[in-house]
C-alpha positions as CSV (number, residue, x, y, z in Angstrom):
1,M,-21.4,-19.1,8.2
2,S,-20.6,-15.4,8.9
3,A,-17.4,-13.6,8.1
4,R,-14.5,-14.6,10.4
5,R,-11.5,-12.4,11.1
6,V,-8.3,-14.3,10.4
7,A,-4.5,-13.6,10.1
8,A,-2.4,-15.3,7.5
9,L,1.4,-15.0,7.6
10,D,3.8,-16.2,4.8
11,C,7.5,-16.3,5.4
12,G,9.5,-17.0,2.3
13,T,13.1,-16.7,1.3
14,N,13.0,-12.9,0.9
15,S,10.0,-11.5,2.8
16,L,7.6,-11.9,5.7
17,R,4.0,-11.0,4.8
18,L,0.9,-10.6,6.8
19,L,-2.8,-10.4,5.8
20,V,-5.5,-9.7,8.4
21,A,-9.0,-10.0,6.8
22,D,-12.6,-10.7,7.4
23,V,-13.4,-13.7,5.3
24,D,-16.8,-15.3,4.5
25,P,-15.9,-18.6,2.7
26,V,-19.5,-19.3,1.7
27,A,-20.0,-15.9,0.0
28,G,-16.5,-16.0,-1.2
29,T,-15.7,-12.5,0.1
30,L,-12.5,-11.2,1.7
31,V,-12.4,-7.8,3.2
32,E,-8.8,-6.8,3.8
33,R,-8.0,-5.1,7.1
34,E,-4.2,-5.1,7.0
35,R,-1.6,-6.3,4.4
36,T,2.1,-5.8,5.1
37,M,5.4,-6.9,3.7
38,T,8.8,-6.8,5.3
39,V,12.0,-7.9,3.5
40,V,13.8,-10.1,6.0
41,R,16.0,-12.2,3.6
42,L,15.6,-15.3,5.7
43,G,17.2,-17.3,3.0
44,Q,20.5,-15.4,3.0
45,G,23.2,-17.9,2.2
46,V,20.9,-21.0,2.7
47,D,21.6,-22.3,-0.8
48,R,25.3,-22.5,0.1
49,T,25.3,-23.3,3.9
50,G,22.1,-25.2,4.5
51,A,21.4,-23.1,7.6
52,F,19.8,-19.9,8.5
53,A,22.3,-17.1,9.3
54,P,22.0,-15.6,12.8
55,E,21.5,-12.1,11.4
56,A,18.7,-13.4,9.1
57,L,16.9,-15.0,12.0
58,Q,17.1,-11.8,14.0
59,R,15.7,-9.8,11.1
60,T,12.9,-12.3,10.8
61,F,12.1,-12.4,14.5
62,S,11.9,-8.6,14.6
63,A,9.4,-8.7,11.7
64,V,7.4,-11.4,13.5
65,E,7.2,-9.2,16.6
66,S,5.8,-6.4,14.5
67,A,3.3,-8.7,12.8
68,A,2.2,-10.2,16.2
69,A,1.5,-6.6,17.4
70,L,-0.8,-6.1,14.4
71,V,-2.6,-9.4,15.0
72,R,-3.3,-8.4,18.6
73,R,-4.4,-4.9,17.5
74,H,-7.0,-6.4,15.2
75,G,-8.3,-8.7,17.8
76,V,-7.6,-12.0,15.9
77,D,-7.9,-15.1,18.0
78,L,-4.8,-17.3,17.9
79,G,-7.0,-20.1,16.6
80,A,-7.5,-18.0,13.5
81,V,-3.8,-17.4,12.9
82,R,-1.7,-19.5,10.5
83,F,2.0,-18.9,9.8
84,V,3.2,-20.7,6.7
85,A,6.9,-21.0,6.0
86,T,8.0,-21.9,2.5
87,S,11.1,-22.6,0.4
88,A,14.0,-21.5,2.6
89,S,12.6,-23.3,5.7
90,R,12.2,-26.8,4.2
91,D,15.7,-28.2,4.4
92,V,17.8,-26.1,6.8
93,S,19.7,-27.7,9.7
94,N,18.5,-25.1,12.3
95,R,14.8,-25.1,11.5
96,E,13.9,-25.7,15.2
97,E,15.6,-22.5,16.2
98,F,13.4,-20.7,13.7
99,S,10.3,-22.5,14.8
100,E,10.8,-21.8,18.5
101,G,11.6,-18.1,17.8
102,V,8.4,-17.6,15.9
103,R,6.3,-19.4,18.5
104,A,7.7,-17.4,21.3
105,R,6.8,-14.1,19.6
106,L,3.5,-14.9,17.8
107,G,2.0,-17.6,20.0
108,V,1.6,-19.9,16.9
109,A,4.2,-22.2,15.5
110,P,5.2,-21.9,11.8
111,E,4.1,-24.7,9.5
112,V,6.8,-25.6,7.0
113,V,4.7,-26.6,4.0
114,S,5.7,-28.6,1.0
115,G,6.1,-27.1,-2.4
116,E,2.9,-28.8,-3.4
117,E,0.8,-27.3,-0.6
118,E,2.4,-23.9,-1.2
119,A,1.4,-24.2,-4.8
120,A,-2.2,-25.2,-3.9
121,L,-2.6,-22.2,-1.5
122,S,-1.2,-19.8,-4.1
123,F,-3.5,-21.2,-6.8
124,A,-6.6,-20.8,-4.6
125,G,-5.7,-17.2,-3.8
126,A,-4.9,-16.2,-7.3
127,T,-7.8,-17.9,-9.2
128,R,-10.8,-17.5,-7.0
129,E,-12.0,-14.3,-8.8
130,L,-11.0,-15.5,-12.2
131,L,-13.3,-18.5,-12.2
132,G,-16.0,-17.9,-14.7
133,T,-14.4,-14.7,-16.1
134,A,-11.3,-16.1,-17.8
135,P,-10.7,-19.4,-19.7
136,A,-9.4,-22.4,-17.8
137,P,-7.1,-24.2,-17.3
138,F,-5.1,-21.5,-15.4
139,L,-1.4,-21.7,-15.0
140,V,-0.4,-19.9,-11.9
141,V,3.3,-19.0,-11.5
142,D,4.4,-18.0,-8.0
143,L,7.9,-16.7,-8.3
144,G,9.5,-16.4,-4.9
145,G,13.0,-15.9,-3.5
146,G,13.9,-19.5,-3.2
147,S,11.5,-21.4,-5.4
148,T,9.0,-21.0,-8.2
149,E,5.7,-22.9,-8.2
150,L,3.9,-23.9,-11.5
151,V,0.3,-24.8,-10.8
152,L,-2.2,-25.9,-13.5
153,G,-5.9,-26.3,-12.9
154,G,-9.4,-25.1,-13.2
155,E,-11.7,-25.2,-10.1
156,G,-8.9,-26.8,-8.3
157,V,-5.3,-27.9,-8.7
158,E,-4.7,-30.6,-11.3
159,V,-0.9,-30.7,-11.3
160,A,1.8,-28.7,-9.5
161,R,5.5,-28.6,-9.4
162,S,7.9,-26.6,-7.2
163,L,11.2,-25.7,-8.7
164,D,14.4,-24.6,-6.8
165,M,14.7,-21.3,-8.7
166,G,13.9,-17.9,-7.3
167,S,15.2,-14.4,-7.2
168,V,17.5,-14.8,-4.1
169,R,18.7,-18.3,-5.1
170,M,19.6,-17.4,-8.6
171,T,21.3,-14.2,-7.6
172,E,23.5,-16.0,-5.1
173,R,24.3,-18.8,-7.6
174,H,24.9,-16.9,-10.8
175,L,24.5,-13.2,-10.8
176,P,27.2,-11.4,-8.6
177,G,28.0,-8.8,-11.3
178,D,26.8,-5.3,-11.2
179,P,25.3,-5.4,-13.7
180,P,25.6,-9.2,-14.3
181,T,27.9,-10.2,-17.2
182,A,26.7,-12.0,-20.3
183,A,28.4,-15.1,-19.1
184,Q,26.6,-14.9,-15.7
185,V,23.2,-14.3,-17.4
186,A,23.8,-17.3,-19.7
187,A,24.7,-19.6,-16.8
188,A,21.6,-18.5,-14.9
189,R,19.4,-19.0,-17.9
190,A,20.8,-22.4,-18.6
191,D,20.1,-23.4,-14.9
192,V,16.5,-22.1,-15.2
193,D,15.9,-23.8,-18.6
194,A,17.1,-27.1,-17.2
195,L,14.6,-26.9,-14.3
196,L,11.8,-25.9,-16.7
197,D,12.7,-28.9,-18.9
198,A,12.1,-31.2,-15.9
199,A,8.9,-29.4,-14.9
200,A,7.5,-29.6,-18.4
201,A,7.7,-33.4,-18.3
202,E,5.1,-33.3,-15.4
203,V,3.1,-30.1,-15.9
204,P,1.3,-30.0,-19.3
205,L,2.1,-26.4,-20.1
206,E,0.4,-26.7,-23.5
207,R,-3.0,-26.9,-21.8
208,T,-2.6,-23.4,-20.4
209,R,-5.4,-21.0,-21.4
210,T,-4.9,-18.2,-18.9
211,L,-1.4,-17.4,-17.5
212,V,-1.4,-15.8,-14.0
213,G,1.7,-14.4,-12.3
214,V,1.9,-13.7,-8.5
215,A,4.4,-12.6,-5.9
216,G,6.8,-9.6,-5.6
217,S,9.2,-10.3,-8.5
218,I,6.3,-10.6,-11.0
219,T,4.4,-7.6,-9.6
220,T,7.6,-5.5,-9.8
221,V,8.2,-6.5,-13.4
222,T,4.6,-5.5,-14.1
223,A,5.1,-2.1,-12.4
224,A,8.1,-1.6,-14.8
225,A,6.0,-2.6,-17.8
226,V,3.2,-0.2,-17.1
227,G,5.6,2.6,-16.0
228,L,4.4,3.2,-12.4
229,Q,6.0,6.1,-10.5
230,A,5.4,4.2,-7.2
231,Y,4.5,0.7,-6.3
232,E,0.7,0.6,-6.1
233,P,-0.9,-2.8,-5.6
234,G,-4.3,-1.5,-6.7
235,A,-2.8,-0.4,-10.0
236,L,-1.3,-3.8,-10.6
237,H,-3.9,-6.3,-9.6
238,G,-5.7,-7.8,-12.6
239,V,-3.5,-6.1,-15.2
240,R,-3.3,-7.9,-18.5
241,L,-0.3,-7.3,-20.6
242,P,1.1,-8.7,-23.8
243,L,4.1,-11.0,-23.3
244,G,6.3,-8.8,-25.3
245,A,5.8,-5.8,-23.0
246,V,6.6,-8.0,-20.0
247,R,9.7,-9.4,-21.5
248,A,11.0,-5.9,-22.3
249,A,10.5,-5.0,-18.7
250,C,12.4,-8.1,-17.6
251,D,15.3,-7.2,-19.9
252,L,15.4,-3.7,-18.5
253,L,15.6,-4.9,-14.9
254,L,18.1,-7.6,-15.6
255,G,20.4,-5.3,-17.5
256,A,20.3,-2.5,-15.0
257,S,23.0,-1.8,-12.4
258,R,22.2,-1.9,-8.7
259,A,22.2,1.9,-8.6
260,E,19.8,2.1,-11.6
261,R,17.4,-0.3,-10.0
262,A,17.5,1.5,-6.7
263,A,16.5,4.7,-8.6
264,M,13.4,3.0,-10.0
265,P,10.5,4.3,-7.8
266,F,8.5,1.0,-8.0
267,V,11.3,-1.3,-6.8
268,H,11.2,-2.0,-3.1
269,P,14.6,-1.4,-1.5
270,G,14.7,-5.1,-0.3
271,R,14.3,-6.3,-3.9
272,V,17.0,-4.1,-5.5
273,D,19.7,-6.6,-5.5
274,V,17.6,-9.7,-6.5
275,I,15.0,-8.4,-8.9
276,G,17.3,-8.9,-11.9
277,A,17.3,-12.7,-11.2
278,G,13.6,-12.6,-10.7
279,A,13.1,-11.0,-14.0
280,L,15.4,-13.6,-15.7
281,V,13.3,-16.4,-14.3
282,W,10.0,-14.8,-15.3
283,H,11.3,-14.2,-18.8
284,A,12.2,-17.8,-19.2
285,V,8.8,-19.0,-17.9
286,L,7.0,-16.6,-20.3
287,D,9.1,-18.0,-23.2
288,R,8.3,-21.6,-22.3
289,V,4.6,-21.1,-21.8
290,E,4.2,-19.1,-25.1
291,A,6.0,-21.8,-27.0
292,A,4.0,-24.6,-25.4
293,A,0.5,-23.1,-25.4
294,G,0.5,-20.1,-27.7
295,V,-0.5,-17.8,-24.9
296,R,0.0,-14.1,-25.8
297,E,-0.8,-12.3,-22.5
298,V,-0.4,-12.6,-18.8
299,V,-2.6,-11.6,-15.9
300,T,-0.8,-10.2,-12.8
301,S,-2.5,-10.9,-9.4
302,E,-1.9,-9.3,-6.1
303,H,-3.9,-12.2,-4.6
304,D,-1.7,-15.1,-3.7
305,I,-0.8,-17.5,-1.0
306,L,-1.9,-15.2,1.8
307,D,-5.4,-15.1,0.3
308,G,-5.4,-18.9,0.0
309,I,-4.4,-19.3,3.6
310,A,-7.0,-16.8,4.7
311,F,-9.9,-18.6,3.0
312,G,-8.7,-21.9,4.4
313,L,-8.6,-20.5,7.9
314,A,-12.1,-19.1,7.6
315,A,-13.5,-22.4,6.4
316,R,-12.3,-24.2,9.5
317,T,-15.1,-25.0,12.0
């Protein structure tokens, strides 16, 4: 089987991302042609209202139009395009309006995947190059805007759990302060810890040998930990850091004011108001995994659900 050009799109609570790549699933190679990210905040208010806001839909549709233009420019056949919608899209009352709007602009309908499938796709993307080079089992943590996936496995997923905690959801629920107050932080942490308690009953965190973090909140925390002067994916992918350094970066971001976060050169403007909550969730996960498994470091990966989608597309006959 030769390399196939595919386009993977991932629409989450906070962002719409696109990967166009030439993928050979037999050789296990992926040559990136285009990788973009647009903050659309599709999940604005969803935790409270249960519906997509009109302005959030318009932002998303505009980003879909731009992505569709890139898909056409790279000559990707529509049969090799997959649009995956995750956390914010699962339970909204006006999901059909979203679906039809995407189909009209892209030519492909969005697939609203379960938390379990989202977890499996993220795991496949994040661990493909770690197999044989890092000890398994891997625990992949995909920290999004609306949900966080915990996925444990080796050559494949053994167990996964999707939790309703993410940077946008926790900001809207608990962290309105600028910066958040101690009481707000305590309430958010209690919420996250309760969700992790439930997850730990199903996901044997104590079996973790390699901890892997993916998605924008985690890569932004990593950028803070290594002191980047600009967000550079190539400087973040595969970075291994001691948990103490990562936790210090989490505390820095959580305790900063909005103006202070906006002045940090590695924080995307679309993450400025929610990265504190993302950092809080990541800190809590690190604490839990260290206590359970004795893990002392974490690997940051820029390869995630998009790469998992792309390999799956290329393997289709």
